[in-house]
N, C-alpha and C positions, 0 to 999 in steps of 0.2 A: 504494500500500500504506500502511496506517496505521502510524504510527511512534510510538516511545516514547523519551523522553529517558533517557540513561544517566547515572547519578551515580557517578563512580568512587570516591568515598570517603564515609564516613559524615558527615564534616564538611560535605559539600556540601549536606546536608539543611537547613542554616540559610540557604541562599541564598534570595533572594526569587524569587517566581514569574517575574518578568520576566527574571531571570538564567538560569532553567532553559531557556527556550525555544530559545536559540541553540545549546545543547549538541548534541553529536552524537546523532542518533536511530538507533534500531535497531528491527527488527520487534517487534510487541507480544508475541511469544512470549517475549521476553527478560525479561518482567515477573517471572517466577518466580525467576530468578537474582538479581534486584535485591531483591525482597521475598519471601523464602522463607516468611514467616509469613502470607501472604495466606490468609484463611479459606476453608474449603470452601464452595462455592456451591450445595450440594444444596437448601438452603431455597428457592432461586430456580428451579433446574432441575426440582425436584419440588414445585412451588408448591401448597401446601394452606392456603388462607386459613382463618382461624377465623371461620366463619359463625355468627351467633347463632341461638338458638332463636326461632322465630316461631310465633305462635298465630293461627289463622284461624277465622272463622265457618264454618258449613256452606256458605254461599254465597260463600266465598273472600274475605272482607273481613279485612284484617290488623287484629288487635285487641291484639296484644302482641308485644314483642321483648325478649329477655333475653340479655345478654352484655356484656362490657366494651367491645366494639367493634360498631358497626353496619356490617355488610358485606352485600353482595349480589354474588356473582360473575356477571359477564357475559362470555361468550366474545368474542374480538376480532371475530369475524364478525358479531356482533349489536350491536356498538357503532355508533351512527349516524355516518355519514361526517363530518357537521359537528362532532360532538363530537371526533373524532380531529383534524380540521383545526384546531379552536380550541386544543386542547392543544399540538399541534406548533407552531402559530403563535407562541404565547407562551412555550413552554418549550424547544423544540428544533427550529428550522426545518429544519436539515440532518440530522435524525435518520436518514433512510434513506440518507444519503451518507457519514457518518463511520463510523469503526470502534469507537466507544465514547467517544472523546474528540474534541471539535471544536476542534482547535488554532487554527483561524482565529478562532473566537469567543473562545477562551481568551486569545489574544494581545491582542484588544481589551479584554477584561476586566482583564488584567494591567496594561496601560498605564493604564487608568482607575483602578485601585486597587492600586498597588504594595504587595506584602506581604500582600495579602488575597485570595489566589488563589481565584477562583471566586465571589467575593461578588457580582459583577455579571453573573450569568447565564452563567458559564463551564460550570456543571454541565450535562451532557447528561441526557437521560431515563435512559440506562443508568447513569450515575454516581449519579443520584438513587435508582435501584433499589438499587444497591450500598450507598449510605449508609443507606437506610431499613431494609434487612435486617441490616446488619452493623456499622454504625459510629455514633459519636456525631456531633453537629453542631458539634463543636469546630473552630475555624478554625486548625488547625496544619498545617504543611507535611507532617510524617510521615503524619498522618491523611489528608491530601489525596492523597498518593502512593499510599497503600493503596487509596483510592477509585478512583484511576486504574487500578491493577493489577486490581482487582476488575471494573471496567468491561470491560477487555479480556477477562478470563476469562469473563464473562457473554456477551459478544458472540461468543465462540468456541463457547459451548455452546448458545446459543439463536438462533432466527431473529429478525429485527427485529419481526415481528408478535407473536412470543411475548413479547419484552421489553416491547413496548407493552401487551400484554394484562396482564402482571403489574403494570405501572405504573398503568394505569387502574383496576385493582381493589384495589391496595395503598395508594396514596397517601392520607395523612390530609388531610381537608378540613373539619375543625371539627365541633363538636356531636357528638362521638363517631362521626362518619361516616367510614368508610374506603372509598375507591373512589367513582367518579363515579355509579354506579347507586344506591348507598346515599345519597349526597349529594342526588341528584335527589328521592328520596322524603323525605328529611329536611327539605330547604328548600322544596320545591315540592309534595310529596305526589303525585309523578308517577313513572311508570317512565321510564327513560332515553330510550326511544324516543318518549316523549310530550312532550319538552322543546321549547320554541321556541328560535330562535337567540339571543334575548336571555338566556334562562335558561342556555343552554349556555355563553355567553360569561361569565356571572357565575360559573359553576362552574369554568370553565377558569382564572379568575383567582385561585382560592383557594390553590393549592399554595404560593405565595410567602409567605403569612402567614395560615394557616387559622384559628388560634385567636382572634386579635383583630380580624381584618378580614373576617369572614364576614357575610352579610346579616342575621344575627340579632344579633350582638354590635356590629357597626358598619356599618349599612346604607350610610352615606355613603362609607366607604372601599371597601366592596364594589362600589358603583356606579361609583366612579372607576376601579377596577381593571377592571371590565367594559368600560368605554369604551376602555381601553388594548388589551384583547383584540380588540374589534371593529375598532378602527383598524388593528391589525396584520393582521387577517384581510383587511381591505379592501386594504391595501398589497400583500399577497401574492396578490391577485386570487382569494382563496378564496370571497369573497362579492361580490355586485354592489353598486353604489351604492344602489339602492332597498332592498335587504336591509339594508344598513348603516344607512340612515336609519330604517327601520321598527324595527329592533332598538333603536336609541338612544332612540326615543320610546316604546317599549312599557312600560307600567306593570307591575311585577312584584308578584305576590301571594306574599310569603314567609311561611311558617308561623312564627308569632311565637315559639313555644317550640322550634322545630326538631323537632317531634314527627313520627315517621314511621309512627305507627299511631293507631288510634282509641282514645282513652282512656276511652270510655264503657263499655268492658267490662273494666275493670282487674281486678275481682275474678274474673271468668271466666278471664282470662289467668293470674292468680296461681295459681288451682287447677290449671290445666294445667301451669304451670311446676313446681309442687311434685310433681306426678305423674311428670313426665318426669325431673326431677332424682333422685327416689327410685329410678328405674329405671336411669339412665345416669350419675349423678354429674356431675362437672365437664364431661365430654364433651358433656353436653346443651347447653352454651353455645358449643360450638366446632365441632360436626359438621354444622351446617346443618340441624338437626332442624326439621321442620315438624309442627305439631299441628293437626288439623282437629277442631273441636268441633261439637256439635249446635246451637249457638246460631244463631238466625235474625237477621241483621243489622238488618233493619227493626224487628223486635220488640224487640231489645236497645236500639236507639236510642229506641224509644217508651217502654220501661221507664225508661231513664235520664232522659229528658226529663220523664216523669210524676213520678218521685220528686223530681227537682230543682224542678219547677214547684210541686208541692204542699207540699213542705217550705218553700220560700220564701214561699208564700202563708200557711201557718200562722204562720211567723215574723213576717211582716208584721202579721197579725191581732193579735199579742200585743205589738207596740210596739217602739220603738227602745231599746236597752239602753245606748247611749253608745259612746264611743271604745274601741278594743281596748286601747290604752295611750296614754301621753303621753311626749313627749321635750322636752328643753330645746332651743330653737333659738338657736345662737350668733349673735352680731352679724355676724361676718365672713362674707363670701359663701362662701369656700372651705370654711371650717369648717362652715358651715350645710349646704352640699351634702353634705359627708362625713357629717354627723350624720343627715341624711334618708336617704341611701343605706344607711347601716348599719342604721337602723331598719327600712327596707322590705325589706332583704335577709333579715331574720329572719322575715318574714311570708310564708307560702306563697302563691303565685299560684294562686288558684282560678279556674277558667274563668268569666269573666263578672263576677267580683267582685274588682276590682283593689285592692291596698293603696295608700294614699295618705296623705301628711302634710298637714294643714291649714296653710296659710300666712297666711290671712286669713279672718275670719268676721264676718258681721253677720246681721241678721234677714232680709235680702233676697239675700245673696250669700255663697257660700263658694268660696274658691280653695284648690286642693290640688295637690301635686306628686306625680306618679307615679314608679315606679321607673325608667322610661326617660328621666326628665328633663322629660317633658311636663307643663305646667301646665294644669289643667282648671278651668273655672268652672261652678259649679252655681247655678242660679237657678230661680225659679218652681216648677213642679210637682216638680222634682228635689229640692227641699228639704222637701216635704210629709211624708215619712216621719220625718224628724228635726226637724220644726218645734219640738217641745218642747225640744230641746237647744239651740236658738238663742234662747230666751227669756232675758231679763235676770234673771228670777226663778228659773230652773231650778237644781237642786242642782248643786254643783261636779262631781260624778262623771259627770253626764250631759252637761255643757255642751261645746259645740264651740267650740274656741278654737285659736289658733296652737300647733302642736306636737301636736295630737291626731292619732292614727293611726286612720284610718277605712277603710271600703270604699266604692268607687264603682262604678257600673255604667253601661253605655251600651247600651241595646237597639239592634238594627239600625235605622239611620235615625233614631234618636232622640237626645235630649239626655242629658247626664250627670246622674246622680241618686245620692243617698246611699243606701247599702245596708248590710248587715251579714252576717257569717257566722252561719248558723243554729247553735243549740246542740242542737236536737232531732235525733234519729237516725231512720232509716227503713230499710226493706228491701222488696224486691220479688223474687218468683220466679215463673216460669211453666214448667209441665211439659206435655209431650204426655201426654194422659190414657191413651192406649193403650200407649205404649212406655216412658214415664218419661223420655224425652229432655228435657234442659233446652232451653227455647226462649229464655229471658231470665233474667238474674240481676243484681241490683243490691244490693250489700251495705251501702250507706250513701249519704250525701249526696255525698261526694267522697273518692276513694281517697287523694288527696294529703294530706288532713286526718286521716283515720282509716282505717287499713287493716283494722280488725276487720270480719269478714264477718258481718253480722247475720243473713243468711239461714241460714247453717249453724252459727253459733256462739252466737247470742243465745237463751238460754232465758228465755222470757217467759210470763206468765200469759195464756191465750187468751181469757178472758172468755166471752161468749156464743157465740163461734165454735166452741166445743167441743160445744154443745148438740145439733147434728144426730147426733152419735155416741151421745149418751145416749138420744136418741129412737130411734135405730136399735136399741139394746139393748132399748128398750121394746117395739118391734114383736115381738121374739122372745118377749116375755112377755105379749102380748095387748093392748098399747096401740096401737090403730090410729088413723088420722087423725081418725075420727069419735068416738072415745072422749072422754067428757067428764071434765074434771078441775076441781077447785074452785080458783079464783083468789081466795083469801081469806087473811088473816093466819094464820100458823102459831103454835101455842102449844107451846113447848118447855119450859114451866115445870117439868114433871115429869121432864125428861130432863137429867141432870147434864152430859152431854157437850155439850149445845147450850144450856145455861142462859142464856148471855149473847149468844145469836145470834138474830136475828129477820130472816129474809130479806124483802126488799122488792122491788117492781118499780121500774124506773128512773123511772117517772113518778109513783110513790107512789100509784097508783090500783089498786084491786082490782075486777075485772070479774065476780066470781061464777063460775058454771059456764061453762067454755069448752072447746072441742074441742082435742085434741092439735094439730091443724093450725093452729088459731088461736094456740095458745100458742107454737108454734115460729115462725110467720111474724111475730108481734108481739113475740117475744123476752120472753115473760112469765117471770119468775124463779120465782115461788112455785109455779106448776104444775109446773115442771121439778123443783124440789126434792121435791114430792109424788111425782112419778113415780119419781125416783131412790130415794126411801125405800121405795117399794113393790118396786122391782127388787132391792135389795140392792147396796150400794156395791161389794163385791168382785166381784160378777158384772159390774157396769158397767165396772170397771177392766180386767177380762179382755177384755171386748168391745172396749174402746178399743184394746187392744194389737193386735187384728186389723188395725187401720188403720195400724199403724206407730208409734203413740205408745208412749213408755216408761212402762210401768205403775208403775214405781218412783217416777216423778216426779209421779204423780197422788195426791192426798190420799185417805186411807181414811176419808172422812167426806162428809157431804152437800154440802159446798161444792164438791165435784168437779163437780156439775152446773152451777155458775156459773163454771167455768173458773179455779179457783184453783191448778191444777197448773202444770206448766211444759212448754212445747213450743217447737220452733224453727219459723220460717216454712217451712223445707223440709219438716219433718214434716207440717205442716198442708197443704201443697200435695199431698203424696203421699196423705194421707188423703182429701182431697176428690176426688182422681183416682179413688179406689175407688168413690165414689158416682157419679161421672160415667161410668165405663166398665162399670157393671153388676156390680161386686163383685170386681174383680181387683186384687190388690196389684201395684204397679209399683215397680221400683227405679230411682231417679233416676240417670242417667248422662250424662256430659258429653263424653268423648273418643271420637270416632269412628275416628280414624286417626292414627298416628304414623309419619312417614317420615324416613329419613336424607337427607343432602345429595345422595345419588345416586338418590334416589327409591325406595329399597328400603323396603318396608312392614315396620316393626318391630312394629306392633300394629294390629289392626283389630277394631272391634266393630260388628257388624251390628245393626240395630234388632231387638229381640226380637219374636217373633210375638205379636200382641196376643191377649188373651182366652184364654190357655191354662188349662185346667182345673186344672193344678197350682198356678196362682197365685191361684185363687179363695179368698177369705177371707170372703165375705159372700154369702148367698142373693140371687140376682138379684131376687127379689120384694121383699126388704128394700131393696135399693139403689133399685129403681124407686119404691117408695112414699116413701122419704126424699127422693128427687129431686123427686117431685111436690110435696112440702111446701116444699122449698127454692126451687122455682120461684115459689111463692106469696110468698116473702120478697121477691123482686125485682118481683113484680107488684102486690101489695097490702100488703106488710109494710114492714119497716124499711129496705129497699134499693130502693124503687120508683124512685129516681133512676136506677138502672142501666138498667131497661127503658125509661124515658122518654127518657133522653139517647141511648141507643144505638138506640132504635126497634126493639127486638127483644123477642120473647116467649119465647125459648128459653134464657134465662139462669137460673142457679141459684146461690145463695150465702147467706152469713150474715155479718152484722155482729158485731163483738165489742168491748165496752168493759169494762175491768176497773174495780174499785172506785176511786173518786176519779179516774176517767179517767186512769189511769197508762199504759195501753196502749190503742191503737186499732187494730182489725183489720177487714179484709174478706177473706173467702176464698170463692172460687166458681169457676164454670166455664161455658164456652159453647163450642160446636163441639168441637174436640179439645184445648182448652187449659184447664188448671186453673191458676189464678193466685192468689197471696196477697200482700196489701199490709199493712204494719205500720208504725206510728209510735209513738215513745216516747223517753224520755230514757235515756241509758246509766246514769246514777245515778237510779233511778226516782223520779219525782215527778209530780204532777198536770199533765196537759196543759191543764187549764182546765175550769171548771165548765160551760161550754157546748160542750165538745168531746166527740164520740162517734166510734165507728167509722165512722158514716155521714158525718161531716164531715172525718175525718182520712185514713182509708184507702180508703173507697169511691171518692172522686174519682181517686185514683191508679189504681185497678183499672179504672174506666171509661175513663180516658185511654188506658190500655194496650190494652184490649179493642177500642177504636175502630179501632186499627191491626191488631191480631191477627185480628179477625173480619171485616175489611173485605171480603174476597173469599169468605167462608164463608156459604153459604145457611143460613137458619134450619132447625132440625130438631127435631121432637118425637119422643121415643122411643115405641116401640110397647110396649104392656103385655106382659110375659112370661107364659108359661104359669104358672098357679097363682095369679093374682090376679083379683079380680072386684070389681064394685061392690055395696056393701051399705050401707043406711042413708045413701045419698048420697055415699059415699066409698069409697076402695079398702080392701080387706081381703084376707087370704089366702083362696083359693078355698074351703077347707074350712069357712069361716065364712059363706060367701055366702048360704046358705039360711036363716040365722037372720033374724028379723024386725028385729033391731036390731044395732048393732055389738057384737062379742063383749066379754065382760068379760075383764079381765086374768086370767091363769092363777093357780092356787093360791088361788082364791076371794077375791081381793082386791077389795074393794068400792069401786070408784072410779067406777062409773056413778052419778053423783051427782044426776041429775035428780030422784030421789025423796027425796033426803036434804037436811037443813038444814045450815047452816054449823056449827052447834054440836052436831050429832048425834055422840054418843060413838063411833059406829061409823065415822065419817069418817076415812079415812086422812090423816095430816098431809102 
């Protein structure tokens, strides 16, 4: 029978632990009479761990986790046998034999450390459970006695397996990870059942000192502790000699930042978090809520990589800007290390772009110290990007010298190179054209640098990417693809409202009479302004509102046709989806299902039925004809790189570049995916005189679509009822019998083949 020492007087509490053991023992039920203030143990017997909110893609990839603690409850029956053996071997070998306190082990600990009862392994797993739930870690005799009493109380209320289950799920293991299942994902990115013996042993060694000796903060100490666990398991014959040797030799791949989820969808996870918190409040972070989004993991990864790659490419094209800051390097080694550590601690660790402090620099070699203490050497091609900063004649602000804080990168299998954090912003969003479900969303270059979501929050001028919707309005007033418009300078000298405005084409070339199709595919500005003037600006603004644009944010003047209003990338994606799906408005949606920790469905949204007439906002004939012109943009127009690089002829879209190249866009679709890419500075300024939507945004779109359409066969839409060929191009069927393309309605004379450029009747 387990026994408990009796302390006859309160003064006896000051006795050392070694003096307690010989005292007369009584059954453990006497604990209550000794310590009547022992806390209630309901928190253990009715164990309800605070499980964080987790966000998943549609295909079950974890992309977000929110809560003060990382937890993942695993029933004892599903804990791998080796995991239990490793923990028992190092923490409590006689767990299934003692009654809560291992007095044999305690005696050894007391002899080894008089007056510090329990500091050398006297605490059993049951005592640790008691301490973790109810007590501080103070090493005082009264607290230790309370711990012992609680241990007996817990042993009486729960089975051994129940106690071990609580311990394995509750114990803190560093990096905000509580429980071994959470630690397995945090350190190794694996479920508990997927761990190797070497990984199991490393986790089993963490309870002793989880904060400072885990494999992220101190890999050497963690490895040393792992060896102790493996050796103990071998001594107890829990593992064989070959297992022991293999585990010792196994190289471990520890996640460098202890991340337990994919950070490539941080903006998606944040949208989901806000939605659930608005519904459930603080309980959202404690009830084990799981959110399933509509995001497709492979497409999200492709969008993330595309934004990252193309932002870095743009940044590199525009040159090295110099160090992020500079620090003074003290002469003393210790002070020097402290100064470097302090400086680097202030710099966010961006994936692939590590902060470093230069310790030595010359024209041929740069040495720099990383935050983990590693010194890197950069030579040869790695210096090319910052070569100007190593010249003796370079200006002081640009120069690389000891104390400069820089960024370095190391491609897989490559050598270290100097890099820098981009200043430019970007956004990417992809929607299912039939249902409106998000397939991918990237709100910026890196969430840790800037949490602003450019997809949903950035109101930017759309430039020429707005033109398809102006041309759509033109179709309703008689401007068909074969209609000719004059591409010649406009004279506004007689109109006060436009006296100081003279629209020009991007190439400063005027082509004379051109068709509507040609004007859109080559993004000619002047013909667009002529069309808009004929349509009436207010009519065009109302037409744009059908697609989801905010009419109040569109100007009430002719600059509307050149994209001087304001839109978000999300609005743009929804608008292009209307053209892609034949004229139906879709509402973007992200959250498919919300479940609580017990699997109860709290919310579920099924994909809406596509192409419902109630959602129609555009005549299908109009959508078909605009689509046909947008396909020309990617075949022979400003976005031919899309068809050429993707080897597809079923793509449609439009580039967009605002005045002085402040914004670069590409919006388009293929298959059932409408996607929009944007690049610009948060504080608007020119992206460069040689930059356009085709150089900035189109490459992002192509990189993404290469993945999104990889398994999608090419598809050409069938002409709907009510359209026909006339004059070599599409028109509404009611005009098909005319010998030439119809004139615009209301007698507007824009069939300019018989008119000269200076004809007074010519519409401007």
